[in-house]
N, C-alpha and C positions, 0 to 999 in steps of 0.2 A: 420770376421763374420758380416754379415749384420743384422741390427736390423729391425724387421718388424714394420711398422707403425701401430698405433692403429686405428681401424675403427672410422669413424666419429660418428657413432651411440653411441659408448661407451663414446666418449668425450662429446657428448650432454647430456648423462644421468648423467655424473659426475658434470655438472654445477649446482650450487645451484639454487633452485627455487626463483623467484623474491619475494621480501618482499613487503607486502601490504603497502600502504600509511596510516599511523595512524594519525587521527586528534582528538584532545580532545576539546570538547565544554565546556568551563569552565567559571564560574562567581560565586563568593561567595555570590552574591545577588540572592535571590529566586524570582520566578515569572517573569523572564525576557524572557522566551521562549527557554530555553535550550532543553527540551525534545521535544517540538513541532518542533524545527529546526532539531534535530537529526533524528526524525522519517521521516519527510517530505523531508529533504535533502537526506537522505539515499534512500527513495523511488524514488526520482527523478533520482539519480545516477543509481539505478537498472533498471529504465525504459529506460535509455540510453544504456542498454546492459551490464553493469558492475556488478561484483559480490561484494556485500556489506555485511558487518557484523556490527551489532549494539550491543554494550555492555552497559548494564544498571548498573551503579555504584552508583546509588542513592537509599538509603534505602527506600524512598517513593515508589519506583518501578513504577513510572508513565509511563515509557516507556513500561514496560510489560503490564500494564493496557491499554495502547493505542492499543495493539494488542489483547486485550480481554483475557489475561493470568494472572491468580492469583496464587500466590505461594501456593504449597501444600507440606506436609511433605515428600512424596515420590519423589518429583521433585527435581532434582539437579539444582542449580542456581550458580550465580557468587560467592556466598559465598563458595561453595565447590571448585570452581576453584581456589580461593585464598588461602584456608586453607588446602586442601587435595593435597599432592604431587602427588598422582596417578591419579588425575582427570585432564583430558585434555579438549580441546575445543570441541572435538567430543562428549564428555559426557554431555555437558550442552547446546549445540546449538539447536535452534529450527528454523524452517522455517516459516516466516511470509508471504512472497510472492515469486514468482519465482525470483531468484537472490537476495533475501533479507532475511538474517538470523539475529537472535538476541539471546543474552544470557540474560535470565530474572534475576530479583533480588527479594529479600524478605526483610521484615522489620527487620529481625535479622541481616541484613548486617550492621546495626548501631553498633553492638557489635564486628565487625571484627577488628576495629581499635585497640582495646585493645589487641586482640589476635595476631594481626600482630606485635604489638610492641615488643613481646617477641621472635620473629623470627629473624634469621640472614638474612640480606639483604632484609628487609621487603619492601624497596622502589622499588625493581626490580622484585617482584613476577609476576606481570602482564606482564611485558616485556618478561620474560622467557616463560610464557604460550603462548604468541602470536607467538612464533617461529614455532609452529605447524600449524599456518595459512599461512605459506609461500606457494605460488602457488595456494592457494584455493580462495583467495579473492584479489580484487584490491584495495578496500578502507575499512578501519575499523574506525568507528565513536564511540567515547567514551562519553557517557552521564554522566558527573561528578556531584557530589552532590553540594549543595549550601554551601560549606565550603572549607577550605584550610587544611584539615586533611590528614591522611595517604592514604585514597582512592584517593584523588585528586593528591597527590604526586606520587602515583603509576601510575596514568594516565599521568602525565607530564613526568615521567621517560620513559614510553613506547611510547610517541607520537613523531611524527616528527614535527608537527605544532599545533598551538592553535588558535581556533576561540573563540572570546569573544562575545556571544549574549548579547545585552543590549538595553535599550531604550535611546533615545537621550534626556536625562534629566540631570539636574545638579548633583543630588546625585549619580547616576550610574557613572558619569564621575569622581567624586571624589574617588569612590571605585576602579576605573580602575588602579589608581596608586599603590594601595596595591597589586593588582593581578600581575602587572608587576614586582613588587619587588620579589614576590614569584617565578615567572618564572625565574627571574635573578639568584636567589639562586640555583634553580635546574640546570640551565645551567652551573653554576660554578663548580659543582661537579658530579651530577648524570647523566645528559644528556646534554653534550656540544652542540649537534647539534639541539636542540629544538629551534623553532622560533615562535613568535607571528606574524601571517601573515594577519589576518583580524579581523575587528570589524563588527559583523553581527547585523544590526539594526532590531529589532523586534517591532511589534505593532506601526509602524511608522506613524506619521502624518506630511506629508510634508508641510502642510499649516501653521504650527506653526512657528512663528518667533523664539521662544525659542529653538526649535529643530534645526533650521538652524544655530543658534548661537553656539550650542553645537557641531554640526558637524564641523563647521568652526574652533572651538577651537581645536578639536581633530586632524584635518588635519594639522593645523599649528604646533601643538606640535610634531606630527610624522615627519614633515618635518625637524625639528631641529636635529633629531637623524639619518638622512640618512647616514651620514658618521661615526657614532659612532659604537663601538663594543658592541652592546647590542642586545638581542634577538628580539626586536621590531623595528630594523632599517629598515625593509622592510614592516612594517605594513601599512595597508590602510583600508579605509571603503569599505566593499564589496558592490558590486552593482548587482542587485537593492536592496534597502531596502525592508523588508517584511512589507507590508501595514497592517494596522489594519483591520481584517476581521473576522466576527463572525463565518464563516464556519470553520475556523481553531480551534475554541473552541468547535464546535459541533461535529467534526469528531471523537474525542476519545470516545464519549459516544456511538457510533455505532461500535467501534472497527475497524475503517477504517483510512487509510491515506487520505490526502486531495485530492489525485488523484483518489481514489475510491469513495469518498463521493461527492465532487463537483469539477470535473476536469476543469470547465470553470470559476471558481471564481478568483478574483484577487490574493488570497493567493497561489493558484496552479500555476498561471502564474509567480508569483515572485520566488517561489522555483524552478520552471523549468528553468528560466533564470539564477538564481544563480548557479544551478548545471551546466548549460552549460558553464558559465564563468569559473568555477573552473576546469572543465575538459579541457578546452582550456589552462588554466595555467599549468595544470599537464601534458599536451601533451597526453591526452587520447582522444579516439574517441568520437565524438558527431554527428555521422552520422544520427541516427534515434532515435526518441522518441516514445515509446509505450504509447499512451494516455489512455490505459485501455479499458475494454469492452464497456463502454458508448460511447467513441469516435470512437471505431471500428464500432459499430453499426450505428452511425450517418454517418460515411464515407461510409459504405456499402449502406445505403439508398440513399446517394447522387450520388454514382457511378452507382447504378442499373438503367438500362433504363426502362422507363415506358411502359407497354405492350399496353395499350389503352389510347390514349389521350382523355381527357374529351372534349366534344363538347362545343365550345364557343358560348355563347348566342349572337344572332344577335342584333345589336343596334336597339333601338326602333325608329320607324319612327314618325316624327312629323305630327300631324293631320293637314290636309289641310282645314278642316271645320272652318268656322268663324261664330261666333254667331252674329246674327243681332242685331244691337244696338237698344234698346228699349228706346224711349224718356221718361225721367222722368216726372211724372205729376207735373205741376206747382202748387205750394202752393198758398193759398189765400192771404197770406201776401206779396208774391212777386208781385201779380197782382195789389195791391193797391199802389197809388203813395205816396212817402215819404212826410210828413208834412213840410211846409216851416218854417224856424226859425223865431221867433218873433223879431221884431226890438228892439234894446237896446236904451233907452233914452240917450240924449246927456250929461246930468248932471252926470249920472252914469259912463259914459266912462271917463269924465274929472277927477272925483274923483279917479277912478281906476288907471289912468295914472299919477296922481300927485306923484312926488317922495317923499319918506318919509325922514325926517331929520336924518342925521347920528348921532349915539351916540358919546358922548364925550369920548375921550380915558382915560382910568384909569391908573394911575401911577403904574408901576410894583415895587414890593418890592426889595430892594437891596439884591443881592446874598451874601451869607455867604462866607467867605474866605475858599479856599480848604486847607485841611490838607496835609502836605508834604508826598509824597509817600515813602514807605519803600523799601529799597534795597532788591532785590530778592537774595535768597541763592540757589546755584546750588547743585544738588544732585550728590553723588558719584556714579561711575560706578561699577556695580557688576561684578567681574571677574568670569569666569567659572572654574577656577582652572588650574593646569598644571600637566605635567607628568615629574617627576624628581626623581632622586635617591639621 
């Protein structure tokens, strides 16, 4: 008896949907640009034509405010996603832009850590919820709180890789070591496949010698772990760094991303090039970038032919007339002859030419003996710290 082969269509439907790439933007230090990078990097990826989901895990809910959304009692947020077993991604997701969705947060999210502590498998709740996002999104970005609590551990358990937004200063460099230790602990038990792949420099000032020294120290430390079995063995400083730009701080007050607010500013260019480099690393397409309505309007105006060309004004001809030179009237003083100089008597000339006697030299006082010079003391070099376990 011959077995009939299954049609190709049924085999295709049985294949599981591809899992989105989950990236956690984490730093226990606040005010380093986590939310700004999550919003604008996600917006750049969406403008390249990919489906992006942003999840706000910060009780300050700055990501939600960036899109002009404030929590309300009837609105379901990430708190319901983590605590309610019947709540899924579809129940809490909101659309911010075409191809860009987000899950809002509320201030009560700060109380979730205590409630999650009483649940079994509290570290993997978010990873289980993201299973319903298979096939719907290409990239998921997690905006983590400025702490290393249960919410951050949930993000690390669900993430494939970690970006560390930070400034190229000494204190953030010292805090990077503690963050890597936390990622190492998560990799040992909860998520063995997690990797720290990039350091995202925000509010960067490339002209500072201190910033260049910190970057050099980070690159030197990462180079020492290339062959080691640690989650940051492939870490690098992502390029380009995000330059300090006031437009990035102004955009949230208008509820816009940097590409809607100021698409031609340095901050927009940096996030666009950063997204392009990440997509090339992830082997995703970077064919086209939608610059938004402002750029589309400018491109249309440039491409549209002009109906009537404006007449160019003819160059002015130089006048051939020459003014007749009118002689200036002679003044009376010019007509009179100059008076002759009076003769100088001989005696006066001899007295004037007689050399004066030279003054006698005055003896200079003896110089005091110089005190012996003190030996200079060298200053010690301040090290920028290291990354070690």
